[in-house]
N, C-alpha and C positions, 0 to 999 in steps of 0.2 A: 460570830455573835451578833445578834440584832442590836439596833440602836436602843439605848435606854431612854431616849427623848421621844415623847409623844407629840402628836400634831400641834397641840397648844404651845408646848415648850419650843418646838422648832419655829413656829410662827413668831413667837416672842423674840427668839434669837435673830431671825431675819429682819424684824423691825428694828431691833436694837443696833444692828450693824448698818442700817440704812440701805439695804439692798433695793435697787430699783423695782418698781411694781411689776414689771414684766417677768421678774424672776420669783415672784411670790407663788406659792403652791397652787392657789386657786386659779392661776393663769396657765397652769400645766406647762412650765418651761421645758424645752428640750434639754436632755442631759448631755450638753455639748461643751466645747471648750470655752465658749463665751460665758456660759453659766458658771462653770468651774472657776474661770478667771475672776469673775465678779465676786464670787464667794471668797477667793483668796485675797483679793485686793481689799475688800471691805473688812475682812477678819483681821488682817495684820495692821490695818490703820485704825481699828477700834480697840483691840486688845493688845497692849504692848507686851513685848518680852520683858519680864521683870521678876526679880527674886526677892522682893521686899519682905515676904513672910519669914525669910531666914534671918532677917535683921530687925524688923519692926514688929515682932510678935514674941510673946513670952515662951510659947512652945517651940518656936524655930523649927517647925515641921511643915512639910508640904504634902497635902493629900492629892493623889491623882485619880481618885474616884470621880468619874465624869459628872455625877450629880452634884458633888461638892464643888467641883470646878465651875459648873454651870451657875450655881448659886453665887459664888464669888464674882464671876464675870458679869452676870446679868442682874441678880437681885440685890447685891450690895449697892449697885448704882453709884460707884465711886471711881469709875474709869480704871478699874484694876484689870490686870492681865495675869500672866504667869510665865514660868519658864517652860522649856521645850516640851516636857511630857504633859504638863497641864494643857497647853495650847493644842498640841497635836492629837492627844487622846480625845479631847472634846470635839475637835474638828472631825475626827473619824466618826464619831456618833452622829454629828450633824450631816456629814456626807451620806452615811448609810441611811439615816432617817429620811433624807430627801430623795433616795433612790439610786445613788451612785454606787458602783461596784468598787469598794475601797477596803484596803487593809493596811495595817501598820507594820513597819519593818524597823529593826534596830540598826543603829548607826555608830560607827567608830569615827572619832574626830581626830584632828591634829591640833595641838595647842599652838597658840600664837607665841612668837618670839619677835619683839620689835614690831608688833602689829601684823606680822605675816605668819601664816601657818607653817610650822617647821617640824622636822623630826618624824618619829614613827607614829602610827595610829594608836590611839588609846584603846581601852576596852569599850564596852557598850555604854555610851553616855547621852545619846540623842535618839530621836525617832522621827520618821517621816511617814507620810501616807503614800501608798501606791494606788493610783486610780486608773481603771480601765473604762473608757467610754464605750457606748454601744457600737461605735464604728470600729472598735478594736484598738484604737490609739491608746497608748499608756503614758501617764504623766506622774512625775514625782511632785507631791504637794507638801511643802514645808512651811508651816505658819508659825514656827517656834524657834528659829535659829538666831534671830537678832541680826547684828551687824554683818554685812556681806552675804546675808541670806537672800534667797530668791524672792522677788516681789510678784511673781506670777508662777503658775504651774510650769514645770520644766519637762519638755518632751523626753521620753526615754528612748532617744535615738543617739547612738554613740557619736560624739564629736560635733553634734549640731549646736552651734552657738546662737544664743538669743540675747537681745539687749536686756539689761537689768535696771540699774539706777544711774542716771547720767551717762558717762562714757563706759561704764562697767558692762562687761559681757559675762554670761554664765553658760555652762554646758555640763552634760553628763558624759563621762567616758566609760565604756564597758571594758575593763582591763583588770590586771592584777594589782593588789597592793604591793608597794615596793618591797616589803619584807616577807611576802608570801613565799613559802617553800613549794606548796602544791601549785603547779602550773598547768593543770588540766583545764579544759574549757569550762567545766562546771565550777571551778574555783574563782572565776572572774566575778568581780563586783562592779557596782555602779559608783563611780568616783565623781563627786561634785567639785567643779573647778570654777574659778573666777579670774578675770583679768581686768585691770583698770584702764583699758584702752587697747585698740588693735595692735599697737606697737609694744605692748607690755607682755611679759611672760605669764603663762597660766599658773595659778596657784591651786594645788589640790588641798581641799579643806576637810572633806569627810567622805566616807565610803560605806556602802550598805549592800547586802545581798538581797535577793528577792524572797528570802525566808520570812514567813509571817511570824511576828512576835505577839505574845499573848499577855494577859493581865499579870500572871505570876512573873514573867520575864521583866516587865516594867516595874514591878514591886521591888525586885532586887536592884535594878538600875536606879530607881528613885531613892532607895536607902543610901546607896553610895553617893549619889550626886548631892543629896540634901543633908547627909549626916557625916560622911567621912571627913576627918581632918585634912585629908589630901585633896579634897574637892575645892576648887577655887571659888565655888559659889558661896562658901561660908565666910570667906575673907574679902570678898569683893561684891559691893552693891552694884547692880546692873539694871538699866532700863534701856530698851530700844523701842521707840515709837515711830512707825512709818506714817508719813503724811500723804493724804490723797487730795485730788482735785478733779473737777470735770475736765475731760479731754477737750483740748482746743477745737472749736468748731462743732462740738456736740450740742444737742438740744437739751431741754429740761429732763428728758428721759434718757439721756445719753450715758455712755460708759464713763467710768472714772478710772484714774490711774494713780500710781504712786509717783510722787515727784521729789521726795526728800525723806529724811529721817532725823530724829532728835534722840540724843543719847545721854545717859547719866552713867558715869563710872566713879563710884565713891562720891567725891564732892565736886567733880568736874562735869559740866553740862556742855555738850557739843551739838552742832547742827550741820547737816549736809543737805543742801537744797539742789542736789544734782551735780555739784562741782566739788570744790575743795571743802574738807571738814574744818570747821572753825569752832573755837571755844567761845561760848556766849556767856558763861558765868562760872566763877570759881566760888564754891561755898566753903566757908571757913568754920562755921558753927552749925550745930544741929538746927537752930532756929532758921538760919539761912536756907538750909537744905529742905526743911519742911515747907517753907514758903515757896522754894523753887519747884518742888514736886507739884504744887498746885498751879504755879504760874506757867510752867513749861509742859506739864503732862496732865493737868486737871485732876491729879490724884490727891485726895484728901485723906488724912490719917486721923484715927480716933485718938483720944487722949491716952488710952492704955497702950496703943501702938507706939506713940511717941515716947512713952516712958520705958518701953521694953528694950530700947536700944542702949540704955544707960549701962555702962560697964562692958558693953560688947566691943569686939575688936574693930568694928566699922563705925563706932561712934565718932562724930566730929567734936573734938574737945576744944 
């Protein structure tokens, strides 16, 4: 499927995320890793992972129509982002519109237990982009996972570790899911892993095949993730905003990098600037949380959005 974003919409997106001029379409940038990395870094530091529509809206529904998502991210002009399917589907249309060879793949995740992924893989709850560069190199691009997600494209080379945030390393492993019965070569999947230091164990967080997923597949996934009583998205308010800065030693037109992240989980706001995660604010009331959204994430809510959370399970009373 071709991108639904025309040249003007793509240019507006690029200006909105602050991409350096050398990557603007009129300068005909090479479709290489540097360009792909810049898109990744600027996207996740502009559009947070957030599920506020499930809490601060009367409908409590999320549309994954890429034009609706584009309008929310760009035209609302309120520093909004979305959850995984919103972010990654829009990114897919941006990538294809800019000339990259990209498609979306469905992902099974492992849920956290005491902040660490544990247990079996779930059903399809997440998506990533798979991008093939003109030189044949392939990368997994995930701009919608949030905490412990990749801050740059991840090479699809089994076992190759790359630095992520602070001391954290990430990699993809081409292997079988632990519960898989089929052990043929074709049954192997790509497993996303992280570790918080070279002396720490690897944690397997999610797995995906190279099978392409389409709009109808995501419609089913989005219904479960945004509507099922079993989905944690309905009972937990989440924001993860990555922070970027100019790389040390780079000039005015230099590359930028991710150096930290800021998170909200219900009423708790945390910050990690490349080291230890620290709590920076505990919100006890709705008024405190609404003010904190603007202070820490530059997110402003309309009056009808503030009112919509009254009586909901995530309301701070």
